[in-house]
C-alpha positions as CSV (number, residue, x, y, z in Angstrom):
1,M,126.6,126.3,15.7
2,K,127.5,126.6,19.4
3,N,129.4,129.7,20.6
4,N,130.0,131.9,23.7
5,F,128.2,135.0,22.6
6,D,125.1,134.6,24.8
7,F,127.4,134.2,27.8
8,L,129.5,137.2,26.9
9,R,126.5,139.4,26.4
10,L,125.2,138.4,29.8
11,I,128.5,139.2,31.4
12,F,128.6,142.6,29.7
13,A,125.1,143.3,31.0
14,L,126.1,142.4,34.5
15,F,129.1,144.7,34.1
16,V,126.7,147.6,33.6
17,V,124.7,146.5,36.7
18,I,127.8,146.5,38.8
19,A,129.0,149.9,37.5
20,H,125.6,151.5,38.1
21,S,125.6,150.3,41.7
22,Y,128.2,153.0,42.6
23,P,126.4,156.2,41.5
24,L,123.0,154.8,42.3
25,S,124.1,154.1,45.9
26,G,125.7,157.5,46.2
27,S,129.3,156.2,45.8
28,N,131.9,157.5,43.4
29,I,132.3,155.4,40.3
30,S,136.1,155.8,40.6
31,E,136.0,153.5,43.6
32,N,135.4,150.4,41.4
33,W,138.4,148.0,41.3
34,L,138.5,147.7,37.5
35,G,139.3,151.4,37.3
36,H,142.2,150.9,39.6
37,F,143.4,147.9,37.7
38,T,143.4,149.7,34.4
39,N,144.9,153.0,35.8
40,D,141.5,154.7,35.3
41,Q,141.4,154.0,31.6
42,T,138.2,152.1,31.7
43,E,135.5,150.8,34.1
44,F,132.8,148.1,34.1
45,S,130.1,150.1,32.4
46,S,132.3,151.3,29.6
47,L,133.7,147.8,29.0
48,G,130.3,146.2,29.1
49,V,128.7,148.7,26.6
50,N,131.7,148.6,24.3
51,G,131.5,144.8,24.3
52,F,127.8,145.0,23.4
53,F,128.5,147.1,20.4
54,I,131.4,144.9,19.2
55,I,129.2,141.8,19.3
56,S,126.3,143.7,17.8
57,G,128.4,144.8,14.8
58,Y,129.5,141.2,14.2
59,L,126.1,139.5,14.5
60,I,123.9,142.2,12.9
61,F,126.1,142.3,9.8
62,Q,125.5,138.6,9.5
63,S,121.8,139.0,10.0
64,L,121.7,141.6,7.2
65,D,123.7,139.3,5.0
66,R,121.2,136.5,5.5
67,S,118.1,138.7,5.1
68,K,116.5,138.5,1.7
69,T,114.8,141.9,2.0
70,L,115.3,145.0,4.1
71,T,111.8,144.4,5.5
72,I,112.9,141.1,7.0
73,Y,116.1,142.7,8.4
74,F,114.3,145.5,10.1
75,W,111.5,143.3,11.3
76,K,114.0,141.1,13.2
77,R,115.5,144.2,14.7
78,V,112.1,145.5,15.8
79,L,111.2,142.2,17.4
80,R,114.5,142.1,19.3
81,L,114.2,145.6,20.7
82,F,110.6,146.8,21.1
83,P,108.5,144.1,22.8
84,A,110.7,143.9,25.8
85,L,111.2,147.7,25.9
86,F,107.4,148.2,25.7
87,V,106.8,145.8,28.6
88,V,109.5,147.3,30.9
89,L,108.1,150.8,30.2
90,L,104.5,149.6,30.9
91,L,105.5,147.9,34.1
92,T,107.3,151.1,35.2
93,L,104.2,153.1,34.7
94,I,102.1,150.5,36.6
95,L,104.5,150.2,39.6
96,A,105.6,153.9,39.7
97,P,102.6,154.9,42.0
98,F,104.1,152.8,44.8
99,V,107.2,155.1,44.9
100,Y,105.4,158.3,43.8
101,E,105.8,161.4,45.9
102,G,104.5,164.1,43.6
103,S,102.3,166.9,44.7
104,M,99.5,166.1,42.2
105,Y,97.6,162.9,41.5
106,Y,99.7,160.4,39.6
107,L,97.3,160.2,36.6
108,Q,97.2,164.0,36.3
109,N,101.0,164.2,35.9
110,K,101.7,164.8,32.2
111,S,105.2,163.4,32.4
112,V,103.6,159.9,33.1
113,Y,102.2,159.8,29.5
114,W,105.3,161.3,27.9
115,Y,107.5,158.7,29.6
116,M,106.1,155.9,27.5
117,I,105.8,157.8,24.2
118,R,109.3,159.3,24.1
119,N,111.1,156.3,25.3
120,L,109.4,154.1,22.7
121,S,110.7,156.5,20.1
122,L,114.3,155.5,21.2
123,Y,115.4,159.1,20.6
124,N,115.2,162.2,22.8
125,L,114.4,160.0,25.8
126,K,112.6,161.0,28.9
127,Y,114.3,159.6,32.0
128,D,112.1,160.9,34.7
129,I,108.5,161.2,36.0
130,K,108.2,164.1,38.2
131,G,107.7,162.8,41.8
132,V,109.5,159.5,41.2
133,F,112.8,158.7,42.9
134,E,113.5,162.5,43.5
135,N,115.0,161.8,46.9
136,N,117.2,158.9,45.9
137,P,121.0,159.3,46.0
138,Y,120.9,159.5,42.2
139,P,117.7,161.5,41.9
140,S,114.8,161.3,39.4
141,A,116.3,159.0,36.7
142,I,114.1,155.9,36.3
143,N,115.9,154.0,33.6
144,G,119.3,155.4,32.7
145,S,120.2,152.3,30.8
146,L,118.1,153.1,27.8
147,W,120.3,155.9,26.5
148,T,122.5,153.5,24.4
149,I,119.5,152.0,22.4
150,C,119.2,154.9,20.1
151,Y,122.9,154.4,19.0
152,E,122.2,150.7,18.5
153,F,119.2,151.4,16.3
154,T,121.1,154.2,14.4
155,F,123.8,151.7,13.5
156,Y,121.2,149.2,12.3
157,I,120.0,151.9,9.9
158,L,123.4,152.8,8.7
159,L,124.4,149.2,8.2
160,A,121.3,148.6,6.1
161,F,122.7,150.6,3.2
162,L,125.1,147.7,2.6
163,F,122.1,145.7,1.5
164,F,122.3,147.4,-1.9
165,M,125.9,146.4,-2.4
166,K,126.3,143.0,-3.9
167,N,130.0,143.1,-4.6
168,K,131.7,141.5,-1.6
169,K,135.0,143.2,-2.1
170,A,133.3,146.6,-2.4
171,K,131.4,145.8,0.8
172,Q,134.6,144.8,2.6
173,G,136.3,148.0,1.4
174,L,133.5,150.2,2.6
175,I,133.4,148.7,6.1
176,L,137.2,148.8,6.4
177,G,137.2,152.4,5.2
178,A,134.5,153.4,7.7
179,F,136.3,151.7,10.5
180,L,139.7,153.2,9.7
181,I,138.3,156.7,9.3
182,M,136.5,156.5,12.7
183,F,139.5,154.8,14.3
184,V,141.9,157.6,13.2
185,I,139.5,160.3,14.3
186,E,139.1,158.7,17.7
187,V,142.7,157.8,18.4
188,F,144.2,161.1,17.2
189,S,141.3,163.2,18.6
190,L,140.8,164.9,15.3
191,K,138.4,167.9,15.4
192,L,136.8,167.6,12.0
193,F,133.5,169.1,13.1
194,E,131.9,170.8,16.1
195,P,130.6,168.4,18.7
196,F,126.8,168.0,18.5
197,N,123.9,166.5,20.3
198,F,120.8,165.7,18.2
199,Y,117.8,163.9,19.6
200,G,119.8,162.1,22.2
201,L,122.7,161.3,19.8
202,S,126.1,162.7,20.8
203,S,128.8,162.9,18.2
204,F,131.3,161.7,20.8
205,Y,129.4,158.4,21.4
206,L,128.5,158.0,17.7
207,L,132.2,157.8,17.0
208,E,133.1,155.8,20.1
209,F,130.4,153.1,19.7
210,G,130.5,153.3,15.9
211,T,134.2,152.4,15.8
212,F,133.5,149.3,17.9
213,F,130.4,148.4,15.9
214,M,132.2,148.7,12.6
215,G,135.1,146.8,14.0
216,G,132.8,143.9,14.8
217,A,131.2,144.1,11.4
218,L,134.6,144.1,9.8
219,L,135.5,140.8,11.5
220,A,132.2,139.4,10.3
221,V,132.7,140.5,6.7
222,V,136.3,139.0,6.6
223,K,134.9,135.8,8.2
224,I,137.3,135.7,11.1
225,E,135.8,132.4,12.3
226,K,137.4,130.7,9.4
227,I,141.0,131.8,10.0
228,N,143.6,129.4,11.5
229,R,145.3,129.8,14.9
230,K,142.5,131.7,16.5
231,P,143.7,130.8,20.1
232,L,147.1,132.3,19.3
233,L,145.5,135.5,18.0
234,M,143.2,135.7,21.0
235,G,146.1,135.2,23.4
236,F,148.1,138.0,21.7
237,S,145.1,140.3,21.9
238,V,144.6,139.6,25.6
239,L,148.2,140.2,26.3
240,A,148.2,143.4,24.3
241,L,145.2,144.7,26.4
242,I,146.9,143.8,29.7
243,T,150.0,145.6,28.5
244,S,148.1,148.6,27.5
245,F,146.4,148.8,30.9
246,Y,149.8,148.8,32.6
247,F,151.6,151.2,30.3
248,G,148.6,153.5,29.9
249,F,147.9,153.3,26.1
250,Y,144.6,151.3,26.3
251,N,142.6,154.1,24.6
252,N,144.9,153.9,21.6
253,V,144.5,150.2,21.0
254,K,141.1,149.2,22.5
255,Y,139.3,149.5,19.1
256,I,141.5,146.8,17.7
257,F,142.5,144.4,20.5
258,L,139.3,144.6,22.6
259,T,137.3,143.9,19.4
260,F,139.6,141.0,18.5
261,T,139.4,139.6,22.0
262,V,135.6,139.8,22.3
263,I,134.9,138.3,18.9
264,L,137.5,135.5,19.2
265,L,136.1,134.6,22.7
266,G,132.6,134.7,21.3
267,I,133.2,132.4,18.3
268,Q,134.8,129.8,20.5
269,S,132.7,127.1,22.1
270,F,133.7,126.5,25.8
271,R,131.5,124.4,28.0
272,P,129.5,125.3,30.0
273,F,129.5,128.8,28.5
274,N,128.2,127.5,25.2
275,E,125.2,126.0,26.8
276,M,123.7,129.4,27.6
277,H,121.2,129.0,24.7
278,K,119.4,126.3,26.7
279,I,118.6,128.9,29.4
280,G,118.0,131.8,27.0
281,D,119.6,135.0,25.8
282,F,118.3,137.3,28.6
283,S,121.1,139.8,28.6
284,Y,118.9,142.5,27.0
285,G,116.3,142.0,29.8
286,V,119.0,142.2,32.4
287,Y,120.2,145.5,30.8
288,I,116.8,147.3,30.6
289,Y,115.4,146.1,33.9
290,S,118.5,146.6,36.1
291,F,118.4,150.4,36.5
292,P,114.7,150.7,37.7
293,I,115.3,147.7,39.9
294,Q,118.3,149.4,41.5
295,Q,116.5,152.7,42.0
296,T,113.6,150.8,43.6
297,L,115.9,149.0,46.0
298,M,117.5,152.2,47.0
299,Y,114.1,153.9,47.5
300,F,113.0,151.2,50.0
301,F,116.2,149.9,51.6
302,K,118.9,152.6,51.3
303,F,121.5,150.0,50.5
304,D,125.3,150.6,50.5
305,T,127.1,149.8,47.2
306,L,127.9,146.2,47.8
307,H,124.5,145.2,49.1
308,L,122.9,147.1,46.2
309,M,125.2,145.3,43.8
310,F,124.4,141.9,45.2
311,W,120.6,142.2,45.3
312,S,120.3,144.0,42.1
313,V,122.3,141.4,40.2
314,L,120.0,138.7,41.5
315,A,116.8,140.6,40.8
316,S,118.0,141.7,37.3
317,L,118.9,138.1,36.4
318,L,115.4,137.0,37.5
319,F,113.6,139.8,35.5
320,G,115.9,139.2,32.5
321,Y,115.0,135.5,32.6
322,L,111.3,136.2,32.8
323,S,111.5,138.8,30.1
324,W,113.2,136.4,27.7
325,N,110.8,133.5,28.4
326,L,107.5,135.5,28.7
327,V,108.1,138.2,26.1
328,E,111.2,138.2,23.9
329,K,111.2,134.5,22.9
330,K,107.5,134.5,22.1
331,F,107.8,137.6,19.8
332,L,111.0,136.2,18.1
333,K,108.9,133.3,16.9
334,L,107.3,135.9,14.5
335,K,110.7,136.6,12.8
336,D,109.6,134.8,9.6
337,F,106.3,136.7,9.3
338,F,107.6,138.7,6.3
339,S,109.5,135.8,4.7
340,G,106.9,135.6,1.9
341,Y,107.0,139.3,1.3
342,S,109.7,140.3,-1.1
343,P,109.6,143.9,-2.5
344,N,111.8,144.3,-5.5
345,F,114.8,146.2,-4.1
346,Q,117.1,144.5,-6.6
347,S,116.1,147.1,-9.2
348,L,117.9,149.7,-7.1
349,N,121.3,148.0,-7.7
């Protein structure tokens, strides 16, 4: 079934590239025009990442619902995340000597080896290799985009517990309850526990991203694609967002109306946006390659913000396309590898 999700994810990935162009070129992120338009209530990076989590909640719930076993569910998630991540980390280690300015030999630098190991773990990431990009306007960080992946994978794990619930109404109630609890905590800034950071996970972002993720999952479980008058609902959601930008209450309604807007746009089928599947779903590649590309461009060319934005968007699209066709698509062909393996989880119900 054709939809606009591949196109939306690519747009959200490019939003992140645009947003990173400001700090990586030494400019203030507050200079971006979306911040001015929304009265500093959001900016490109926030909108892009939140959009990712909304779509992820919607689609990953459906993937779980279709999976006959948890092994199949997690295998698909591993294939989607790790092959491309491994390649970008490997290429980083291979190409880093060309921008290396450390005092010791590159291969004697212990941070070189920890870079791959810790970043493949998804948690407690290592963003730097000592001697790489230390004199850039945004010093040391090689791939700052990776920080959200641990939240994504954490939500995959939490969502997997729904596998053991076969009662649809109970499943709907649990997702609705989880969304409402996080929504109330976020909107009313309730201090139910001390803020914490654990292996790269911040309680602030767990709630922020979790509310969007569960919002997307909720629209999947109620099968929003089957309701009538979707264009009318989408128009109302867009109008509500624009109004919230103007009157300054976006942060109180974004979890509802941004979620509705993104999913309703995604399930539509508008040409040529619905033809993205013919080119490939290379948003993930754009996302994970863009930051090191931007840091490399700044190292060699010292671009201003607009030039960095232009060239990094082009380069990120190219590397994202290559990543999809040379790595991701090939590994996704293995998604049915465990289809014949069915451990008896039903006995746990």
